[in-house]
C-alpha positions as a Python dict, from the first residue, in 0.01 Angstrom:
ca = {
    (1, 'M'): (0, 0, 0),
    (2, 'R'): (110, 353, -108),
    (3, 'L'): (113, 611, 146),
    (4, 'A'): (274, 880, 17),
    (5, 'G'): (54, 1210, 27),
    (6, 'L'): (-182, 1054, 308),
    (7, 'F'): (-44, 1250, 656),
    (8, 'S'): (23, 1561, 666),
    (9, 'R'): (340, 1741, 731),
    (10, 'P'): (445, 1686, 1128),
    (11, 'P'): (496, 2022, 1341),
    (12, 'T'): (820, 2185, 1330),
    (13, 'G'): (983, 2478, 1553),
    (14, 'D'): (991, 2547, 1918),
    (15, 'P'): (614, 2528, 2089),
    (16, 'A'): (683, 2863, 2331),
    (17, 'D'): (758, 3067, 1972),
    (18, 'A'): (411, 3023, 1885),
    (19, 'V'): (147, 3318, 1816),
    (20, 'P'): (-167, 3292, 2096),
    (21, 'E'): (-476, 3259, 1850),
    (22, 'E'): (-611, 3569, 2059),
    (23, 'A'): (-327, 3791, 1950),
    (24, 'E'): (-337, 3688, 1544),
    (25, 'G'): (-693, 3505, 1491),
    (26, 'P'): (-713, 3141, 1404),
    (27, 'S'): (-380, 3038, 1255),
    (28, 'V'): (-384, 2825, 887),
    (29, 'P'): (-200, 2600, 889),
    (30, 'E'): (41, 2515, 608),
    (31, 'V'): (-93, 2315, 354),
    (32, 'S'): (229, 2133, 153),
    (33, 'P'): (189, 2055, -193),
    (34, 'T'): (67, 1680, -189),
    (35, 'P'): (319, 1482, -429),
    (36, 'E'): (244, 1277, -701),
    (37, 'V'): (228, 941, -663),
    (38, 'P'): (429, 753, -919),
    (39, 'R'): (237, 516, -1132),
    (40, 'E'): (373, 189, -1232),
    (41, 'P'): (405, 65, -1633),
    (42, 'R'): (45, 25, -1735),
    (43, 'M'): (52, -347, -1862),
    (44, 'I'): (-187, -564, -2074),
    (45, 'L'): (-179, -913, -1932),
    (46, 'A'): (-350, -1242, -2082),
    (47, 'F'): (-454, -1513, -1880),
    (48, 'A'): (-370, -1837, -2066),
    (49, 'N'): (-337, -2208, -2107),
    (50, 'Q'): (-558, -2435, -2372),
    (51, 'K'): (-616, -2700, -2096),
    (52, 'G'): (-969, -2561, -1905),
    (53, 'G'): (-1072, -2604, -1554),
    (54, 'V'): (-748, -2453, -1413),
    (55, 'A'): (-898, -2133, -1245),
    (56, 'K'): (-804, -1911, -1555),
    (57, 'T'): (-1150, -1704, -1517),
    (58, 'T'): (-1135, -1668, -1118),
    (59, 'S'): (-752, -1567, -1113),
    (60, 'T'): (-845, -1254, -1374),
    (61, 'L'): (-1118, -1201, -1211),
    (62, 'N'): (-981, -1192, -819),
    (63, 'L'): (-640, -1063, -927),
    (64, 'A'): (-834, -746, -1108),
    (65, 'V'): (-1024, -672, -794),
    (66, 'A'): (-713, -693, -548),
    (67, 'L'): (-536, -436, -796),
    (68, 'S'): (-807, -263, -750),
    (69, 'E'): (-758, -215, -379),
    (70, 'E'): (-443, -155, -364),
    (71, 'G'): (-563, 220, -594),
    (72, 'Y'): (-492, 86, -950),
    (73, 'K'): (-739, 175, -1270),
    (74, 'V'): (-805, -184, -1410),
    (75, 'L'): (-1012, -307, -1669),
    (76, 'I'): (-1101, -721, -1768),
    (77, 'V'): (-1120, -859, -2085),
    (78, 'D'): (-1377, -1138, -2125),
    (79, 'M'): (-1237, -1294, -2458),
    (80, 'D'): (-1412, -1638, -2379),
    (81, 'P'): (-1704, -1731, -2552),
    (82, 'Q'): (-1814, -1904, -2270),
    (83, 'G'): (-1861, -1590, -2077),
    (84, 'N'): (-1732, -1738, -1755),
    (85, 'L'): (-1596, -1382, -1649),
    (86, 'T'): (-1912, -1157, -1764),
    (87, 'M'): (-2124, -1412, -1547),
    (88, 'S'): (-1889, -1366, -1269),
    (89, 'Q'): (-1949, -1006, -1239),
    (90, 'G'): (-2362, -1070, -1227),
    (91, 'F'): (-2393, -1017, -1582),
    (92, 'N'): (-2601, -1265, -1821),
    (93, 'P'): (-2400, -1302, -2132),
    (94, 'D'): (-2769, -1436, -2327),
    (95, 'Q'): (-2875, -1079, -2280),
    (96, 'I'): (-2579, -881, -2345),
    (97, 'E'): (-2698, -701, -2716),
    (98, 'R'): (-2335, -560, -2783),
    (99, 'S'): (-2046, -723, -2671),
    (100, 'M'): (-1647, -845, -2795),
    (101, 'F'): (-1752, -1024, -3057),
    (102, 'D'): (-1927, -639, -3239),
    (103, 'V'): (-1575, -535, -3074),
    (104, 'L'): (-1374, -791, -3275),
    (105, 'V'): (-1568, -823, -3603),
    (106, 'H'): (-1741, -539, -3663),
    (107, 'R'): (-1473, -267, -3490),
    (108, 'L'): (-1717, -110, -3335),
    (109, 'P'): (-1547, 102, -2998),
    (110, 'I'): (-1437, -105, -2706),
    (111, 'D'): (-1575, 154, -2506),
    (112, 'Q'): (-1994, 47, -2570),
    (113, 'V'): (-1931, -326, -2415),
    (114, 'I'): (-1768, -180, -2099),
    (115, 'Q'): (-1974, -248, -1820),
    (116, 'E'): (-1879, -33, -1408),
    (117, 'A'): (-1876, -380, -1168),
    (118, 'E'): (-1643, -437, -911),
    (119, 'V'): (-1361, -280, -1194),
    (120, 'D'): (-1452, -226, -1565),
    (121, 'L'): (-1572, -517, -1769),
    (122, 'A'): (-1572, -583, -2158),
    (123, 'V'): (-1778, -832, -2179),
    (124, 'S'): (-1847, -1148, -2359),
    (125, 'S'): (-2156, -1311, -2515),
    (126, 'I'): (-2185, -1667, -2716),
    (127, 'D'): (-2176, -1478, -3046),
    (128, 'L'): (-1796, -1441, -2933),
    (129, 'A'): (-1794, -1834, -3055),
    (130, 'G'): (-1840, -1711, -3460),
    (131, 'A'): (-1595, -1479, -3423),
    (132, 'E'): (-1264, -1680, -3472),
    (133, 'L'): (-1457, -1773, -3852),
    (134, 'A'): (-1552, -1405, -3919),
    (135, 'L'): (-1158, -1312, -3839),
    (136, 'S'): (-1010, -1610, -4047),
    (137, 'S'): (-1051, -1368, -4393),
    (138, 'M'): (-967, -1046, -4236),
    (139, 'I'): (-647, -864, -4274),
    (140, 'G'): (-453, -821, -3991),
    (141, 'R'): (-696, -1089, -3744),
    (142, 'E'): (-404, -1114, -3513),
    (143, 'R'): (-425, -764, -3412),
    (144, 'A'): (-838, -715, -3369),
    (145, 'L'): (-793, -683, -3022),
    (146, 'E'): (-492, -482, -3007),
    (147, 'K'): (-657, -239, -3198),
    (148, 'A'): (-940, -220, -3029),
    (149, 'L'): (-751, -152, -2666),
    (150, 'S'): (-552, 130, -2813),
    (151, 'P'): (-810, 376, -2776),
    (152, 'I'): (-832, 360, -2445),
    (153, 'K'): (-533, 195, -2288),
    (154, 'E'): (-371, 488, -2136),
    (155, 'R'): (-741, 483, -1929),
    (156, 'Y'): (-608, 214, -1719),
    (157, 'D'): (-336, 93, -1519),
    (158, 'F'): (-306, -257, -1601),
    (159, 'I'): (-544, -435, -1889),
    (160, 'L'): (-615, -802, -1759),
    (161, 'V'): (-769, -1047, -2011),
    (162, 'D'): (-916, -1375, -1973),
    (163, 'T'): (-896, -1658, -2310),
    (164, 'P'): (-1047, -1941, -2368),
    (165, 'P'): (-891, -2302, -2325),
    (166, 'S'): (-740, -2346, -2664),
    (167, 'L'): (-481, -2163, -2889),
    (168, 'G'): (-689, -2058, -3112),
    (169, 'L'): (-722, -1708, -3279),
    (170, 'L'): (-860, -1515, -2967),
    (171, 'T'): (-607, -1641, -2791),
    (172, 'I'): (-370, -1513, -3038),
    (173, 'N'): (-526, -1236, -3007),
    (174, 'A'): (-525, -1148, -2603),
    (175, 'L'): (-147, -1282, -2655),
    (176, 'V'): (-49, -1052, -2976),
    (177, 'A'): (-163, -718, -2701),
    (178, 'S'): (-42, -858, -2469),
    (179, 'S'): (272, -730, -2250),
    (180, 'G'): (297, -1080, -2042),
    (181, 'V'): (127, -1427, -1931),
    (182, 'I'): (2, -1505, -1688),
    (183, 'V'): (-55, -1914, -1677),
    (184, 'P'): (-212, -2082, -1465),
    (185, 'V'): (-142, -2429, -1377),
    (186, 'Q'): (-335, -2688, -1196),
    (187, 'C'): (-62, -2897, -984),
    (188, 'E'): (-107, -3231, -1150),
    (189, 'Y'): (164, -3372, -1379),
    (190, 'L'): (-50, -3422, -1708),
    (191, 'S'): (-129, -3045, -1646),
    (192, 'L'): (226, -2874, -1684),
    (193, 'R'): (281, -3087, -2035),
    (194, 'G'): (54, -2842, -2211),
    (195, 'L'): (320, -2532, -2069),
    (196, 'V'): (538, -2680, -2358),
    (197, 'Q'): (305, -2605, -2640),
    (198, 'L'): (245, -2249, -2465),
    (199, 'E'): (596, -2179, -2489),
    (200, 'N'): (594, -2252, -2865),
    (201, 'T'): (324, -2061, -2944),
    (202, 'L'): (463, -1740, -2769),
    (203, 'S'): (821, -1824, -2994),
    (204, 'M'): (604, -1798, -3269),
    (205, 'I'): (437, -1512, -3192),
    (206, 'R'): (729, -1293, -3048),
    (207, 'E'): (893, -1392, -3395),
    (208, 'N'): (634, -1235, -3577),
    (209, 'L'): (372, -1031, -3381),
    (210, 'N'): (497, -924, -3085),
    (211, 'P'): (881, -915, -2946),
    (212, 'D'): (772, -838, -2646),
    (213, 'V'): (523, -1070, -2546),
    (214, 'G'): (655, -1313, -2259),
    (215, 'I'): (587, -1528, -1938),
    (216, 'Q'): (542, -1296, -1695),
    (217, 'G'): (442, -1548, -1427),
    (218, 'I'): (301, -1894, -1365),
    (219, 'L'): (53, -1951, -1088),
    (220, 'P'): (16, -2267, -945),
    (221, 'T'): (-369, -2350, -894),
    (222, 'M'): (-567, -2616, -725),
    (223, 'Y'): (-271, -2649, -505),
    (224, 'D'): (-345, -2913, -171),
    (225, 'G'): (-53, -2942, -7),
    (226, 'R'): (-171, -3309, 210),
    (227, 'T'): (-84, -3448, -126),
    (228, 'L'): (245, -3561, -265),
    (229, 'H'): (150, -3528, -621),
    (230, 'A'): (97, -3176, -555),
    (231, 'R'): (433, -3121, -371),
    (232, 'E'): (629, -3322, -656),
    (233, 'A'): (439, -3051, -938),
    (234, 'I'): (546, -2762, -774),
    (235, 'E'): (942, -2876, -744),
    (236, 'I'): (882, -3025, -1196),
    (237, 'L'): (722, -2638, -1211),
    (238, 'Q'): (1040, -2472, -1040),
    (239, 'E'): (1298, -2704, -1190),
    (240, 'N'): (1258, -2604, -1514),
    (241, 'F'): (1099, -2259, -1506),
    (242, 'G'): (1283, -2101, -1166),
    (243, 'D'): (1165, -1759, -1059),
    (244, 'L'): (896, -1756, -1295),
    (245, 'V'): (633, -1948, -1110),
    (246, 'F'): (521, -1735, -840),
    (247, 'Q'): (513, -1800, -447),
    (248, 'T'): (164, -1766, -454),
    (249, 'R'): (-26, -2127, -429),
    (250, 'I'): (-398, -2078, -495),
    (251, 'K'): (-543, -2405, -275),
    (252, 'K'): (-856, -2563, -338),
    (253, 'T'): (-1179, -2418, -207),
    (254, 'V'): (-1550, -2366, -229),
    (255, 'R'): (-1511, -2027, -190),
    (256, 'Y'): (-1388, -1991, -499),
    (257, 'A'): (-1719, -2126, -702),
    (258, 'E'): (-1963, -1953, -421),
    (259, 'A'): (-1843, -1609, -527),
    (260, 'P'): (-1932, -1654, -887),
    (261, 'V'): (-2377, -1754, -765),
    (262, 'K'): (-2331, -1445, -597),
    (263, 'G'): (-2185, -1225, -905),
    (264, 'S'): (-1890, -1116, -734),
    (265, 'S'): (-1537, -1194, -662),
    (266, 'V'): (-1414, -1400, -385),
    (267, 'L'): (-1221, -1036, -247),
    (268, 'K'): (-1611, -889, -233),
    (269, 'Y'): (-1756, -1226, -108),
    (270, 'D'): (-1548, -1313, 150),
    (271, 'P'): (-1309, -1093, 246),
    (272, 'T'): (-1123, -1170, 469),
    (273, 'G'): (-1080, -1548, 412),
    (274, 'S'): (-758, -1738, 267),
    (275, 'A'): (-898, -1761, -56),
    (276, 'A'): (-885, -1342, -90),
    (277, 'A'): (-535, -1310, 106),
    (278, 'A'): (-402, -1552, -158),
    (279, 'Y'): (-465, -1321, -438),
    (280, 'R'): (-378, -968, -249),
    (281, 'E'): (-72, -1185, -214),
    (282, 'L'): (-62, -1243, -601),
    (283, 'A'): (-102, -895, -668),
    (284, 'K'): (202, -764, -435),
    (285, 'E'): (414, -986, -672),
    (286, 'V'): (271, -884, -967),
    (287, 'L'): (363, -496, -911),
    (288, 'N'): (668, -608, -770),
    (289, 'G'): (692, -785, -1132),
    (290, 'A'): (577, -450, -1264),
    (291, 'K'): (849, -252, -1098),
    (292, 'A'): (1145, -511, -1186),
    (293, 'R'): (1047, -452, -1513),
    (294, 'K'): (1038, -65, -1507),
    (295, 'H'): (1365, -116, -1349),
    (296, 'A'): (1556, -344, -1571),
}
């Protein structure tokens, strides 16, 4: 939490030198200018893993809300035709008239699909399932999201993009538009194998479309420290990816399933619980990573 400017300047000088109120009238304290709080570098982060059920949507929403609690302006973008991120904030994808489909395919300004929720949300609908086919014949199809975000990205400190469980055109759009990728990985051996395919895709994107995109961090999810298998999965991740593995472990808890039913993040649903605390810790790691990139 940044505290600059929140406290008044302490009094200086000898109290005996103070002028009595009746001699000069009511004293007016000197107001020092509030220093401008330095912002972190603006970042667009995609949450990607071609395997489903690894907590991509859960992590996108809850990290966004945790960053918002720290005072940052955050936008989340639902690029998944299932619309789980949209539903997690209480919106019904079946009743949405304009969504990210219209932004990507019809070039509707993204402002027109952003809804106010716990953080700003660019909503999805089932129509997005047809976006890959509609985009396939368009020139510059891999840059549709990048172009859509360009007019509004300066408004936000962080833009977090939730992607579908595939490495298709929607996910590629997210990777091309992003400065980094957070990879949620279920703590099971078979889930780790998918990282190889994602790395290959990122290599191709760096070579042809976005030379700056890379893995910002690997997030272990559904972690159960009581099992040897989960602990071994963490060891394998750390052996292969080292410091890219976040120290935060997202543990299994029913809170992550309960919160979307209420249309809220887990930080709002159970603000003092361990699930909320985990994403607050993740936010600190992401912020520290942003500072490291800035000063590298």
